[in-house]
C-alpha positions as CSV (number, residue, x, y, z in Angstrom):
1,M,6.8,216.0,124.8
2,T,4.7,218.8,125.2
3,E,5.4,221.3,122.3
4,G,4.9,225.1,123.2
5,I,5.3,228.2,121.4
6,I,7.0,231.1,123.1
7,R,6.6,234.8,121.5
8,I,8.2,237.9,122.5
9,T,6.6,240.9,120.9
10,G,6.9,244.5,120.6
11,M,10.7,244.7,121.3
12,R,12.1,248.0,120.3
13,F,15.7,248.5,120.3
14,W,17.7,251.6,118.7
15,G,20.5,251.1,116.4
16,K,22.6,252.5,113.5
17,H,21.7,250.1,110.5
18,G,21.1,250.5,106.9
19,A,22.3,250.6,103.3
20,L,21.6,253.8,102.1
21,P,23.9,256.9,102.8
22,G,23.3,258.6,106.0
23,E,21.3,255.6,107.6
24,R,24.0,254.6,109.9
25,E,24.7,258.3,111.4
26,R,22.2,258.1,114.1
27,A,20.4,255.4,115.9
28,Q,16.9,254.5,114.5
29,P,14.2,252.3,116.0
30,I,14.2,248.7,115.2
31,D,11.2,246.6,116.0
32,M,11.2,242.9,116.5
33,D,9.1,240.0,117.0
34,I,10.2,236.4,117.7
35,E,8.3,233.1,117.8
36,I,10.1,230.2,119.4
37,T,8.9,226.5,119.4
38,L,10.3,224.2,121.6
39,D,9.6,221.2,124.0
40,C,8.1,222.7,127.2
41,A,7.6,219.6,129.1
42,A,10.8,220.0,131.7
43,A,9.5,223.8,132.3
44,I,6.0,222.3,133.1
45,A,7.2,219.6,135.1
46,R,9.9,221.6,137.3
47,D,8.2,224.9,137.3
48,D,11.8,226.2,137.2
49,L,13.6,228.9,135.2
50,A,16.6,226.5,134.8
51,S,14.6,224.2,132.8
52,A,12.6,227.2,130.6
53,L,13.8,229.2,127.9
54,D,14.6,232.5,129.7
55,Y,12.6,235.3,128.0
56,A,14.8,237.9,129.5
57,D,18.0,236.1,128.0
58,V,16.4,236.3,124.4
59,Y,15.5,239.9,124.7
60,R,19.0,240.8,126.1
61,T,20.7,238.8,123.1
62,C,18.4,240.6,120.4
63,E,19.1,244.0,122.2
64,R,22.9,243.5,122.4
65,I,22.7,242.5,118.4
66,V,20.7,245.4,117.4
67,T,22.6,248.0,119.5
68,Q,26.1,246.9,119.4
69,A,26.1,245.6,115.8
70,T,25.9,247.2,112.6
71,F,24.0,245.9,109.5
72,A,23.3,247.3,106.1
73,L,20.2,244.8,105.6
74,L,17.4,243.8,107.7
75,E,17.9,240.5,106.5
76,A,21.3,240.2,108.1
77,M,20.1,241.6,111.3
78,A,17.6,239.3,111.6
79,G,19.5,236.2,110.5
80,A,22.1,237.2,113.6
81,C,19.3,237.0,116.0
82,L,17.8,233.9,114.6
83,D,21.4,232.3,114.9
84,A,21.6,233.2,118.5
85,V,17.8,232.1,119.3
86,M,18.8,228.5,117.5
87,A,21.8,228.1,119.4
88,D,19.9,226.9,122.1
89,A,19.4,223.1,121.5
90,R,15.9,223.1,123.0
91,V,14.5,225.1,120.3
92,R,13.1,223.2,117.4
93,S,12.0,226.2,115.2
94,A,12.0,230.0,115.2
95,T,10.7,232.8,113.4
96,V,12.2,236.5,113.8
97,R,10.5,239.6,112.4
98,V,12.4,242.9,112.1
99,R,10.9,246.0,111.2
100,K,12.0,249.7,110.5
101,P,9.3,251.8,111.5
102,R,8.0,254.6,108.9
103,L,11.3,254.4,107.0
104,L,9.7,254.6,103.6
105,D,7.6,257.8,103.6
106,G,5.7,256.4,106.3
107,A,5.5,252.7,105.2
108,T,7.4,250.3,107.4
109,P,9.5,247.4,105.6
110,E,9.5,244.1,107.5
111,V,11.7,241.1,107.0
112,E,10.6,237.5,108.3
113,L,13.0,234.8,108.6
114,S,12.3,231.3,109.9
115,R,14.3,228.1,110.8
116,T,13.6,224.7,111.5
117,R,15.9,221.9,113.0
C-alpha cells in the first residue's frame, strides 16, 4: 500500500445558498478545497487514469452540488460534497473546506468537515 493525499484547492463555484433573507436571491461565490487520502499503489503501478481518483470527476461533482442544489448552511453543503467523495470505496478519509468570501463585512466564514472510514 502507498498512501497518498490528493488536494484540490481554490475551487470557486457560484450558488444560491444561505440562511438569511435575500441570500438565495442571487448566486454568490463559494470557495472550496478538498483533501483526500487513499491508497495510490494501483495508480502508481499502472500509470492509468482508470486506476486513479479522477480529479476532474471530483471537481465536477462538487460543482454540480454547489450550483444545482440549495443549502441554508455551509455545513450541509460541505456534508453533501463529503458524502459524494466518500462514496468512492478507495477513499480512506477526506476533508472538505467551504467558504463564503467576504460575507460578514469583509470577513470570510469557513466550515471544515472531515470523515474517516
